[in-house]
DOZA-288341 format. One record per residue: residue in one letter; x, y, z of N, C-alpha, C, O in turn. Coordinates in steps of 0.02 Angstrom, whole numbers, plus 50000, padded with zeros to 5 digits. Example, Ala and Ser with C-alpha at 12.3 -4.5 7.8 and 13.67 -1.06 7.14 Angstrom:
# residues 2
("A"; (50660; 49716; 50390); (50615; 49775; 50390); (50660; 49835; 50390); (50712; 49834; 50423))
("S"; (50642; 49888; 50354); (50684; 49947; 50357); (50645; 50002; 50394); (50670; 50057; 50402))
//
This chain:
# residues 76
("M"; (51174; 51685; 50711); (51107; 51668; 50723); (51073; 51635; 50662); (51080; 51659; 50605))
("H"; (51038; 51584; 50674); (51003; 51548; 50620); (50940; 51581; 50596); (50898; 51598; 50638))
("T"; (50929; 51590; 50531); (50868; 51618; 50511); (50815; 51560; 50493); (50830; 51500; 50496))
("T"; (50758; 51581; 50475); (50705; 51534; 50455); (50732; 51493; 50396); (50724; 51432; 50393))
("A"; (50762; 51526; 50352); (50788; 51491; 50290); (50837; 51438; 50305); (50837; 51383; 50276))
("H"; (50881; 51457; 50354); (50933; 51403; 50373); (50904; 51345; 50406); (50925; 51288; 50396))
("R"; (50854; 51360; 50448); (50818; 51298; 50485); (50776; 51261; 50434); (50768; 51200; 50443))
("L"; (50748; 51292; 50380); (50713; 51254; 50328); (50758; 51212; 50289); (50741; 51155; 50274))
("K"; (50820; 51239; 50271); (50868; 51198; 50235); (50894; 51141; 50279); (50903; 51085; 50255))
("S"; (50906; 51156; 50342); (50927; 51101; 50389); (50879; 51045; 50399); (50897; 50987; 50404))
("T"; (50814; 51065; 50401); (50759; 51018; 50408); (50752; 50974; 50335); (50745; 50913; 50334))
("A"; (50755; 51009; 50286); (50754; 50974; 50219); (50809; 50925; 50213); (50798; 50868; 50194))
("M"; (50868; 50945; 50230); (50929; 50892; 50228); (50912; 50838; 50276); (50923; 50782; 50254))
("A"; (50889; 50843; 50332); (50877; 50792; 50381); (50822; 50746; 50355); (50825; 50685; 50362))
("V"; (50772; 50777; 50325); (50716; 50737; 50300); (50739; 50693; 50239); (50719; 50635; 50231))
("T"; (50780; 50724; 50199); (50804; 50689; 50137); (50852; 50631; 50158); (50852; 50577; 50129))
("A"; (50892; 50646; 50210); (50938; 50595; 50232); (50897; 50536; 50265); (50914; 50477; 50260))
("G"; (50845; 50555; 50296); (50803; 50502; 50333); (50766; 50456; 50277); (50756; 50395; 50284))
("L"; (50747; 50493; 50221); (50715; 50455; 50165); (50766; 50409; 50132); (50752; 50352; 50114))
("L"; (50828; 50437; 50123); (50883; 50388; 50096); (50899; 50333; 50140); (50914; 50279; 50114))
("L"; (50895; 50340; 50204); (50911; 50283; 50252); (50850; 50232; 50244); (50860; 50171; 50246))
("L"; (50792; 50256; 50236); (50734; 50211; 50229); (50736; 50175; 50165); (50721; 50115; 50161))
("A"; (50756; 50213; 50109); (50763; 50179; 50044); (50818; 50128; 50043); (50811; 50075; 50012))
("G"; (50876; 50144; 50077); (50928; 50093; 50084); (50908; 50029; 50116); (50920; 49973; 50093))
("A"; (50875; 50042; 50174); (50848; 49981; 50207); (50799; 49937; 50170); (50796; 49876; 50173))
("S"; (50760; 49979; 50134); (50704; 49939; 50090); (50733; 49906; 50032); (50697; 49866; 50003))
("T"; (50793; 49916; 50010); (50820; 49880; 49954); (50835; 49809; 49975); (50839; 49766; 49930))
("L"; (50844; 49793; 50036); (50864; 49726; 50063); (50802; 49688; 50081); (50811; 49629; 50099))
("I"; (50744; 49710; 50080); (50681; 49672; 50092); (50669; 49616; 50037); (50669; 49628; 49976))
("P"; (50659; 49557; 50064); (50649; 49498; 50020); (50588; 49511; 49981); (50540; 49537; 50009))
("W"; (50587; 49494; 49913); (50529; 49499; 49871); (50529; 49445; 49817); (50571; 49442; 49771))
("A"; (50479; 49402; 49826); (50479; 49340; 49789); (50465; 49355; 49711); (50482; 49315; 49669))
("K"; (50435; 49411; 49697); (50418; 49428; 49626); (50474; 49459; 49589); (50464; 49477; 49531))
("A"; (50534; 49468; 49616); (50587; 49498; 49588); (50612; 49463; 49529); (50608; 49401; 49528))
("S"; (50638; 49498; 49476); (50655; 49463; 49417); (50721; 49423; 49426); (50729; 49370; 49394))
("E"; (50764; 49445; 49464); (50833; 49417; 49472); (50851; 49418; 49545); (50826; 49459; 49584))
("A"; (50895; 49371; 49564); (50927; 49370; 49630); (50974; 49426; 49636); (51002; 49447; 49585))
("N"; (50984; 49453; 49695); (51040; 49503; 49699); (51109; 49470; 49712); (51115; 49409; 49711))
("V"; (51159; 49510; 49724); (51224; 49482; 49733); (51226; 49440; 49796); (51264; 49392; 49799))
("I"; (51192; 49455; 49843); (51193; 49417; 49903); (51166; 49345; 49895); (51188; 49299; 49931))
("G"; (51119; 49336; 49848); (51097; 49271; 49831); (51021; 49262; 49841); (50998; 49206; 49833))
("Y"; (50982; 49313; 49857); (50913; 49303; 49869); (50871; 49356; 49828); (50897; 49409; 49811))
("R"; (50816; 49342; 49815); (50773; 49394; 49776); (50747; 49445; 49827); (50712; 49428; 49875))
("S"; (50766; 49512; 49815); (50745; 49564; 49852); (50716; 49616; 49813); (50714; 49613; 49752))
("L"; (50690; 49668; 49850); (50656; 49722; 49820); (50700; 49754; 49763); (50674; 49776; 49711))
("C"; (50766; 49757; 49775); (50810; 49790; 49723); (50860; 49735; 49706); (50895; 49708; 49750))
("S"; (50863; 49720; 49645); (50910; 49661; 49626); (50986; 49696; 49626); (51033; 49658; 49612))
("F"; (50997; 49756; 49638); (51066; 49786; 49637); (51086; 49786; 49715); (51139; 49812; 49730))
("A"; (51051; 49762; 49759); (51071; 49761; 49830); (51134; 49715; 49837); (51134; 49664; 49803))
("P"; (51179; 49725; 49872); (51191; 49776; 49925); (51215; 49842; 49901); (51214; 49891; 49938))
("F"; (51237; 49844; 49836); (51266; 49908; 49815); (51222; 49971; 49814); (51244; 50028; 49823))
("S"; (51157; 49956; 49801); (51107; 50013; 49801); (51100; 50032; 49874); (51089; 50091; 49888))
("T"; (51104; 49988; 49921); (51102; 49999; 49993); (51160; 50051; 50011); (51148; 50105; 50039))
("L"; (51221; 50030; 49991); (51278; 50072; 50007); (51278; 50142; 49975); (51302; 50192; 50002))
("I"; (51250; 50141; 49917); (51242; 50212; 49883); (51194; 50254; 49922); (51205; 50314; 49929))
("C"; (51140; 50225; 49948); (51088; 50261; 49983); (51116; 50291; 50050); (51108; 50349; 50069))
("L"; (51151; 50239; 50085); (51186; 50259; 50145); (51238; 50308; 50142); (51245; 50348; 50187))
("M"; (51278; 50306; 50088); (51327; 50358; 50074); (51299; 50426; 50062); (51326; 50477; 50083))
("G"; (51241; 50423; 50026); (51206; 50492; 50011); (51182; 50519; 50074); (51187; 50580; 50084))
("A"; (51154; 50476; 50122); (51125; 50504; 50184); (51187; 50532; 50230); (51182; 50584; 50264))
("N"; (51240; 50496; 50227); (51302; 50518; 50263); (51322; 50587; 50238); (51330; 50634; 50276))
("V"; (51328; 50592; 50170); (51350; 50657; 50147); (51305; 50709; 50168); (51328; 50758; 50197))
("L"; (51239; 50704; 50158); (51188; 50749; 50177); (51198; 50775; 50251); (51201; 50834; 50266))
("L"; (51201; 50722; 50292); (51207; 50737; 50369); (51270; 50774; 50388); (51269; 50818; 50431))
("T"; (51328; 50755; 50351); (51388; 50786; 50358); (51383; 50861; 50338); (51403; 50906; 50376))
("L"; (51356; 50873; 50279); (51341; 50940; 50255); (51299; 50979; 50304); (51316; 51036; 50321))
("R"; (51248; 50951; 50327); (51202; 50986; 50368); (51240; 51003; 50438); (51230; 51057; 50468))
("K"; (51279; 50957; 50460); (51319; 50974; 50523); (51369; 51030; 50514); (51379; 51071; 50559))
("R"; (51400; 51031; 50456); (51449; 51084; 50444); (51419; 51153; 50432); (51446; 51204; 50453))
("L"; (51358; 51150; 50396); (51318; 51211; 50383); (51288; 51241; 50438); (51277; 51302; 50439))
("T"; (51271; 51201; 50489); (51235; 51229; 50550); (51281; 51242; 50611); (51259; 51262; 50665))
("Q"; (51349; 51229; 50600); (51389; 51244; 50658); (51399; 51319; 50667); (51405; 51357; 50619))
("V"; (51401; 51338; 50728); (51409; 51414; 50747); (51486; 51424; 50742); (51524; 51390; 50776))
("P"; (51507; 51471; 50699); (51578; 51487; 50699); (51611; 51510; 50767); (51578; 51544; 50807))
("E"; (51667; 51493; 50780); (51700; 51517; 50842); (51725; 51589; 50831); (51747; 51609; 50777))
("E"; (51719; 51625; 50883); (51739; 51696; 50875); (51809; 51710; 50904); (51833; 51767; 50901))
//
């Protein structure tokens, strides 16, 4: 049975993963005032795109995988 602490941790992991997904997507947004072009060839909000995008997406994936494993009910 899941306690309130387990639910809170699960919710915190899901929210953090969601924020990482948003951060990853926002790194690809075109931004004319950027100091340098990214690897793809255009000026974006983050000049390290697409690498920063991949890092954020991998972090979200790790959190969601951990959340899934920690919230599984063990078989008896």
